[in-house]
C-alpha positions as CSV (number, residue, x, y, z in Angstrom):
1,M,4.5,-63.7,73.0
2,S,3.8,-64.5,69.4
3,A,4.4,-67.9,67.8
4,D,7.5,-68.5,65.7
5,P,6.6,-68.0,62.0
6,A,9.3,-70.4,60.9
7,A,7.7,-73.3,62.9
8,P,5.5,-75.8,61.1
9,S,1.8,-75.3,61.6
10,P,0.3,-76.9,64.7
11,A,-0.5,-80.5,64.4
12,P,-4.1,-81.4,63.5
13,A,-6.1,-83.8,65.5
14,G,-4.0,-86.7,64.0
15,G,-0.8,-85.3,65.5
16,E,1.0,-84.9,62.3
17,P,2.7,-81.4,61.6
18,M,1.6,-79.4,58.6
19,F,3.9,-77.9,56.0
20,W,2.4,-75.0,54.0
21,G,-0.9,-76.4,55.2
22,M,-0.3,-79.9,53.9
23,K,0.6,-83.2,55.6
24,L,4.1,-84.4,55.1
25,N,3.4,-86.9,52.4
26,V,1.2,-84.5,50.4
27,F,3.8,-81.8,50.7
28,S,6.5,-84.2,49.5
29,M,4.3,-85.1,46.5
30,V,3.6,-81.4,45.7
31,M,7.4,-80.7,45.7
32,Y,7.8,-83.2,42.9
33,L,4.7,-82.0,41.0
34,A,5.9,-78.4,41.3
35,M,8.5,-79.3,38.7
36,F,5.7,-79.1,36.2
37,A,5.1,-75.4,37.0
38,N,7.4,-74.5,34.0
39,A,4.3,-75.2,31.9
40,I,2.6,-72.1,33.4
41,I,5.5,-69.8,34.4
42,P,9.0,-70.0,33.0
43,F,11.6,-71.2,35.5
44,A,8.9,-71.8,38.2
45,G,9.5,-75.5,37.9
46,L,13.1,-74.9,38.9
47,I,12.5,-72.3,41.6
48,L,9.3,-73.5,43.4
49,P,10.5,-77.0,44.4
50,I,13.8,-75.5,45.7
51,V,11.9,-72.8,47.7
52,M,9.6,-75.5,49.1
53,W,12.6,-77.6,50.1
54,V,14.7,-74.9,51.6
55,T,11.9,-73.3,53.6
56,N,10.8,-76.5,55.2
57,K,13.8,-78.9,55.4
58,D,14.8,-77.8,58.9
59,K,11.2,-78.0,60.2
60,D,10.8,-81.7,59.5
61,A,12.3,-83.7,62.3
62,S,12.2,-86.9,60.2
63,G,14.4,-85.5,57.4
64,T,11.9,-86.6,54.8
65,I,11.6,-83.2,53.2
66,N,15.3,-82.9,53.0
67,R,15.7,-86.3,51.3
68,H,13.0,-85.5,48.7
69,G,14.5,-82.0,48.1
70,Q,17.9,-83.5,47.5
71,N,16.4,-86.1,45.2
72,I,14.7,-83.3,43.2
73,L,17.8,-81.2,43.0
74,N,19.9,-84.3,41.9
75,M,17.3,-84.9,39.2
76,M,17.3,-81.3,38.0
77,I,21.0,-81.2,37.7
78,S,21.3,-84.7,36.1
79,F,18.7,-84.1,33.5
80,A,20.1,-80.7,32.7
81,I,23.4,-82.4,31.8
82,Y,21.6,-85.1,29.9
83,F,19.5,-82.6,27.9
84,F,22.7,-80.5,27.1
85,V,24.5,-83.6,25.8
86,S,21.4,-84.7,23.9
87,G,21.2,-81.2,22.4
88,L,24.8,-81.6,21.2
89,L,24.0,-85.0,19.8
90,I,21.4,-83.4,17.5
91,L,24.4,-82.4,15.4
92,V,25.0,-86.1,14.6
93,L,21.2,-86.8,14.4
94,I,21.0,-89.2,17.3
95,G,19.9,-86.3,19.5
96,F,16.6,-86.2,17.6
97,I,15.9,-89.6,19.2
98,T,17.5,-89.1,22.7
99,T,15.9,-85.7,23.4
100,P,12.2,-86.8,23.2
101,L,13.1,-90.0,25.1
102,L,14.7,-87.9,27.9
103,A,11.6,-85.7,28.0
104,I,9.4,-88.8,28.4
105,L,11.6,-90.2,31.1
106,W,11.6,-86.9,33.0
107,V,7.8,-86.8,33.0
108,V,7.4,-90.5,34.0
109,F,10.1,-90.2,36.8
110,V,8.5,-87.1,38.2
111,I,5.1,-88.7,38.3
112,M,6.4,-91.9,39.8
113,A,8.4,-90.1,42.5
114,A,5.3,-88.0,43.3
115,I,3.1,-91.0,43.7
116,K,5.6,-92.8,45.9
117,A,6.2,-89.7,48.0
118,N,2.4,-89.5,48.6
119,N,2.5,-93.1,49.7
120,G,5.3,-92.3,52.2
121,V,8.0,-94.0,50.2
122,F,11.3,-92.4,49.2
123,W,12.3,-93.4,45.7
124,P,15.7,-92.5,44.4
125,I,15.2,-91.5,40.8
126,P,17.0,-93.8,38.4
127,Y,19.8,-92.5,36.2
128,C,20.4,-89.5,38.4
129,I,23.8,-88.5,39.6
130,R,23.9,-88.2,43.4
131,F,25.4,-84.7,43.8
132,F,23.6,-84.4,47.2
133,K,23.5,-87.4,49.5
């Protein structure tokens, strides 16, 4: 009988299961860093983290991948709303200040969340609306 393709890779000598060939903390970090994939392929930064989350959330017994995936989705939706409002504020000139600030916050928050995920810490991203809990 063949192995279930949906199951996580067998645990290495340390006993920790692998997700897409990575340990849990590394996989969680890569989920956050995948948001930067927009720089290479349009919309990849939106699609890749969601695909990583959806394909592995049920395979992780600890629920870590699900928590990080929900955190990423909350960030994506929240910042899309903030950027839309900031774009409208360009009409009254304040948007020229808020849009670059939002972009800087987005980059800093993604990097901070990725570092914390790699260290095994869940970090709820500040200023994000909790659509998924």
